[in-house]
C-alpha positions in Angstrom: 0.0 0.0 0.0 1.2 3.5 -0.7 0.2 6.8 0.8 0.2 10.1 -1.2 1.1 13.4 0.5 1.2 16.9 -0.9 4.5 18.7 -0.5 5.3 22.3 -0.9 8.8 23.9 -1.3 10.2 27.4 -1.3 13.5 28.1 -3.0 15.6 31.1 -2.0 19.0 32.4 -3.0 20.6 35.3 -1.2 17.3 36.3 0.3 15.5 36.4 -3.1 12.9 34.0 -4.4 14.1 31.7 -7.2 11.5 31.0 -9.9 12.1 28.4 -12.7 14.1 26.2 -10.3 13.6 22.5 -9.8 13.7 21.1 -6.3 13.9 17.3 -5.9 12.1 15.5 -3.2 14.2 12.6 -2.0 14.1 9.6 0.4 17.0 7.7 1.9 18.2 4.7 -0.1 21.2 2.6 1.0 24.0 5.1 1.8 22.5 7.9 -0.3 19.2 9.5 -1.4 16.8 8.8 -4.3 14.6 11.3 -6.0 10.9 10.4 -5.9 9.4 13.6 -7.2 10.3 17.1 -8.5 8.7 20.4 -7.9 9.3 23.3 -10.3 9.3 26.7 -8.6 7.2 29.6 -9.8 6.3 33.0 -8.4 7.8 33.6 -4.9 10.0 30.6 -5.3 7.1 28.3 -4.5 6.6 24.8 -5.9 4.3 21.8 -5.2 4.4 18.1 -5.8 2.7 15.0 -4.6 4.8 12.1 -3.2 3.8 8.5 -2.6 5.5 6.4 0.1 5.2 2.7 0.6 7.1 2.5 4.0 7.7 4.9 6.9 10.4 7.2 5.6 12.1 10.5 6.0 12.0 13.1 3.1 14.3 15.9 2.2 14.3 18.6 -0.5 17.4 19.0 -2.7 18.3 21.7 -5.2 21.1 20.8 -7.7 22.1 24.4 -8.2 22.8 26.2 -11.5 25.5 28.2 -13.1 24.7 31.1 -10.8 23.5 29.3 -7.6 25.0 26.7 -5.3 23.4 23.3 -4.4 21.2 23.3 -1.3 19.5 20.7 0.9 16.7 21.2 3.3 16.5 19.7 6.7 15.2 16.1 6.8 11.6 15.6 7.8 10.5 13.3 10.7 9.4 9.9 9.4 6.3 10.1 7.2 4.1 7.1 8.1 3.0 4.8 5.3 -0.5 4.3 6.7 -3.8 4.9 4.9 -5.0 8.4 6.0 -8.5 8.6 7.4 -10.8 11.6 7.2 -9.2 12.8 10.4 -5.6 12.2 9.2 -3.9 14.5 6.7 -0.2 14.5 5.9 1.4 17.6 4.4 5.0 18.6 4.2 6.7 21.9 3.5 10.4 22.6 2.9 12.6 25.7 2.7 15.7 25.3 0.5 18.2 28.1 0.7 21.0 28.4 -2.0 23.7 31.0 -2.4 24.7 32.9 -5.5 28.0 32.0 -7.0 30.5 34.2 -8.8 30.3 37.9 -9.1 27.0 39.5 -8.7 26.0 41.6 -11.7 23.6 44.4 -11.0 21.5 45.8 -13.8 20.3 49.4 -13.8 
């Protein structure tokens, strides 16, 4: 059985929202992490996705970076239970992912 849960992410770099970024939602696998869903960021750096889990597991959000931004990883969630939600149970996760700008900052006038 698998349980689906909505996940929201917000991607920031140097205090600014990052739109058109892709944040990966990952679960632990072996000694690493495996991507199970991706959320594209839009206005205000916000993105949404739905994940499905088949066992109790932790989740994290990961941004691979770009030519102008560093990689970034959120904190890891508490274990998400793989139980069928009832009308009184609702699982929802939110992550903040903070990257840094790389290289010289070019300011346009």
